[in-house]
C-alpha positions as CSV (number, residue, x, y, z in Angstrom):
1,M,64.6,20.1,-9.5
2,N,62.2,19.5,-12.4
3,Y,59.9,16.7,-13.4
4,L,62.4,15.2,-15.9
5,D,65.1,15.0,-13.2
6,T,62.7,13.3,-10.9
7,L,61.7,10.8,-13.6
8,L,65.2,10.0,-14.9
9,F,67.2,10.1,-11.6
10,G,64.6,9.6,-9.0
11,V,62.2,6.9,-10.4
12,Y,64.1,5.3,-13.2
13,P,67.0,4.0,-10.9
14,Y,64.5,2.0,-8.9
15,L,62.8,0.6,-12.0
16,A,66.2,-0.4,-13.4
17,L,67.2,-2.2,-10.2
18,A,63.9,-4.0,-10.0
19,V,64.2,-5.2,-13.6
20,F,67.9,-6.1,-13.1
21,I,67.2,-8.3,-10.0
22,I,63.8,-9.8,-10.8
23,G,64.7,-10.3,-14.5
24,S,67.9,-12.1,-13.7
25,W,66.1,-14.3,-11.2
26,I,63.4,-15.2,-13.7
27,R,65.8,-15.9,-16.5
28,Y,67.9,-18.2,-14.3
29,D,64.8,-20.0,-13.2
30,H,63.2,-20.4,-16.6
31,G,65.9,-20.0,-19.2
32,Q,69.1,-21.7,-17.9
33,Y,69.9,-23.1,-21.4
34,T,70.3,-19.5,-22.6
35,W,72.5,-18.6,-19.6
36,K,75.9,-18.4,-21.4
37,A,78.6,-16.0,-22.4
38,G,78.3,-16.9,-26.1
39,S,82.0,-16.6,-26.7
40,S,83.1,-16.5,-30.4
41,Q,86.7,-17.5,-29.6
42,M,86.4,-20.9,-31.2
43,L,85.5,-19.2,-34.6
44,R,88.5,-17.0,-34.8
45,K,91.2,-16.7,-32.2
46,S,93.2,-14.0,-33.9
47,G,93.2,-10.8,-31.8
48,M,90.6,-12.3,-29.4
49,S,92.9,-12.8,-26.5
50,L,94.2,-9.3,-26.4
51,A,90.8,-7.7,-26.9
52,S,89.1,-9.8,-24.3
53,N,91.8,-9.5,-21.7
54,L,91.9,-5.7,-22.1
55,F,88.1,-5.4,-21.9
56,H,87.6,-7.7,-18.9
57,I,90.5,-6.4,-16.8
58,G,89.4,-2.8,-17.5
59,I,85.7,-3.4,-16.8
60,L,86.4,-5.3,-13.6
61,L,88.5,-2.4,-12.4
62,I,85.8,0.1,-13.4
63,F,83.1,-1.9,-11.7
64,F,84.8,-2.3,-8.3
65,G,86.1,1.3,-8.6
66,H,82.6,2.6,-9.0
67,L,81.3,0.3,-6.2
68,V,83.9,1.5,-3.7
69,G,84.1,5.1,-4.9
70,L,80.3,5.8,-4.9
71,L,79.1,3.6,-2.1
72,T,81.8,4.2,0.5
73,P,80.4,6.7,3.2
74,S,82.4,9.8,3.6
75,W,82.9,9.2,7.3
76,L,84.8,6.0,6.4
77,Y,87.6,7.6,4.4
78,E,87.7,11.2,5.8
79,P,90.1,10.2,8.6
80,F,92.6,9.0,6.0
81,M,92.1,11.3,3.0
82,S,90.2,14.3,1.8
83,A,87.4,14.2,-0.8
84,G,89.7,15.9,-3.3
85,T,92.4,13.2,-2.8
86,K,89.8,10.5,-3.3
87,Q,88.6,12.1,-6.5
88,L,92.2,12.4,-7.8
89,I,92.7,8.7,-7.1
90,A,89.5,8.0,-8.9
91,I,90.6,10.0,-11.9
92,V,94.0,8.2,-12.2
93,V,92.7,4.7,-11.6
94,G,89.6,5.3,-13.7
95,G,91.6,6.8,-16.5
96,F,93.9,3.7,-16.6
97,A,91.0,1.2,-16.3
98,G,88.9,3.1,-18.8
99,T,91.7,3.2,-21.4
100,L,92.1,-0.6,-21.1
101,C,88.4,-1.2,-21.4
102,W,87.9,1.3,-24.2
103,I,90.6,-0.3,-26.4
104,G,89.3,-3.8,-25.6
105,S,85.7,-2.9,-26.4
106,L,86.7,-1.2,-29.6
107,L,88.7,-4.2,-30.7
108,L,85.8,-6.5,-29.8
109,L,83.3,-4.3,-31.6
110,K,85.5,-4.1,-34.7
111,R,85.8,-7.9,-34.7
112,R,82.0,-8.3,-34.5
113,L,81.5,-6.0,-37.3
114,T,84.3,-6.9,-39.7
115,D,84.9,-10.6,-39.2
116,P,82.5,-12.5,-41.5
117,R,82.5,-15.7,-39.4
118,V,81.9,-13.9,-36.1
119,R,79.3,-11.7,-37.6
120,A,77.4,-14.6,-39.2
121,S,77.3,-16.7,-36.0
122,G,76.4,-13.8,-33.6
123,T,73.2,-12.0,-33.0
124,T,72.2,-8.4,-33.3
125,G,71.8,-8.3,-29.6
126,D,75.4,-9.4,-29.0
127,T,76.7,-6.6,-31.2
128,L,74.4,-4.0,-29.6
129,V,75.6,-5.0,-26.1
130,I,79.2,-4.5,-27.1
131,A,78.3,-1.2,-28.8
132,I,76.4,0.1,-25.8
133,L,79.3,-0.8,-23.5
134,F,81.7,0.9,-25.8
135,V,79.6,4.1,-25.8
136,Q,79.3,3.9,-22.0
137,V,83.1,3.6,-21.5
138,T,83.5,6.5,-23.9
139,L,81.1,8.6,-21.8
140,G,83.0,7.6,-18.7
141,M,86.3,8.7,-20.2
142,L,84.7,12.0,-21.2
143,T,83.7,12.6,-17.6
144,L,87.4,12.9,-16.7
145,I,87.4,16.3,-18.4
146,P,85.0,18.1,-16.1
147,S,86.3,16.0,-13.2
148,M,89.7,17.8,-13.6
149,S,87.9,21.1,-12.8
150,H,86.3,19.7,-9.6
151,L,89.3,18.5,-7.7
152,D,87.9,19.7,-4.5
153,G,85.8,16.5,-4.5
154,A,82.4,18.3,-4.2
155,M,81.1,16.7,-7.4
156,M,82.2,13.2,-6.3
157,Q,80.5,13.6,-3.0
158,Q,77.3,14.8,-4.7
159,L,77.2,11.8,-7.0
160,S,78.1,9.5,-4.1
161,K,75.1,10.8,-2.2
162,W,72.9,10.1,-5.2
163,A,74.1,6.5,-5.5
164,Q,73.9,5.9,-1.8
165,S,70.4,7.3,-1.7
166,V,69.3,4.9,-4.5
167,V,70.9,1.8,-2.8
168,T,69.5,2.6,0.7
169,L,66.1,3.6,-0.6
170,Q,66.2,6.9,1.2
171,G,64.3,9.9,-0.1
172,N,64.3,11.2,-3.6
173,P,67.8,10.6,-5.2
174,A,67.0,13.3,-7.9
175,V,67.7,16.1,-5.4
176,Y,71.4,15.3,-5.6
177,M,71.5,15.8,-9.4
178,E,71.0,19.5,-9.3
179,G,73.9,21.3,-11.0
180,V,75.5,18.0,-12.3
181,D,77.1,18.3,-15.7
182,A,75.3,16.8,-18.7
183,I,78.1,14.3,-19.4
184,Y,77.7,12.8,-15.9
185,R,73.9,12.6,-16.5
186,A,74.3,10.8,-19.8
187,H,76.8,8.4,-18.3
188,I,74.5,7.6,-15.3
189,F,71.4,7.3,-17.5
190,L,73.1,4.8,-19.9
191,G,74.5,2.9,-16.9
192,M,71.0,2.4,-15.5
193,T,69.8,1.4,-18.9
194,I,72.5,-1.3,-19.0
195,F,71.0,-2.6,-15.7
196,V,67.6,-2.8,-17.5
197,I,68.8,-4.8,-20.5
198,F,71.1,-7.0,-18.4
199,P,68.7,-9.9,-17.8
200,F,67.8,-10.2,-21.5
201,T,71.4,-10.3,-22.9
202,R,74.5,-12.4,-22.7
203,L,75.6,-10.1,-19.8
204,V,73.9,-12.5,-17.4
205,H,77.0,-14.7,-17.5
206,I,78.6,-12.3,-15.0
207,W,76.5,-14.0,-12.3
208,S,78.2,-17.3,-13.2
209,A,81.7,-16.4,-12.0
210,P,83.4,-19.7,-11.0
211,V,83.8,-18.8,-7.4
212,E,82.9,-22.4,-6.2
213,Y,86.1,-23.7,-7.9
214,L,88.1,-22.1,-5.2
215,S,86.6,-24.3,-2.5
216,R,85.5,-27.5,-4.3
217,R,87.4,-30.8,-3.8
218,Y,90.0,-31.9,-6.3
219,Q,89.0,-34.2,-9.2
220,L,90.9,-37.4,-9.6
221,V,91.4,-38.5,-13.1
222,R,92.7,-42.0,-13.7
223,R,93.8,-43.9,-16.8
224,R,91.9,-47.0,-17.9
225,G,93.4,-50.3,-17.1
């Protein structure tokens, strides 16, 4: 393990999480009027529905897939399946979700860059966020190639140990990055960078999922007179 590995995969993850949590809290406390999705659907509906649905369905599947796949302790799934089976499931589900998200993000990025009305009303930050997400999904799809040669699940277990070490604040996570392919390293690094920029972009609208609508009382709407 070298100094660069320690910096990028041992120190940077904690800095990224700190900025992500504290930055989101500060923005919510001091900048609630900027807390929005910034949708451009009202400007041009053509193609928006398909692109947005593909992107959001894909990215939600990817998020929960990573959450379960990386943070589930091995003792919890080993009685039911092997690490290799778990990795094969991750490849199939991840490939499907990644394809949806990749197509959706490509269409959204194309729309941002080529539609005059959308481009004029948006910001450079909005376009950069979509571009970064597109690159991240592309890197994620490329990780499927080396994953096919690690069907014993060893690489998946190694990456899971890294993620669990970061979340549980135990030891130096960088020790688990030894021997990990460059494409995985790039994917992980960019993923942590997305956590860093999260509080300063439109991505904060993720926190505003309308969960309370499931439990709030019905609204009664009456006509006048």
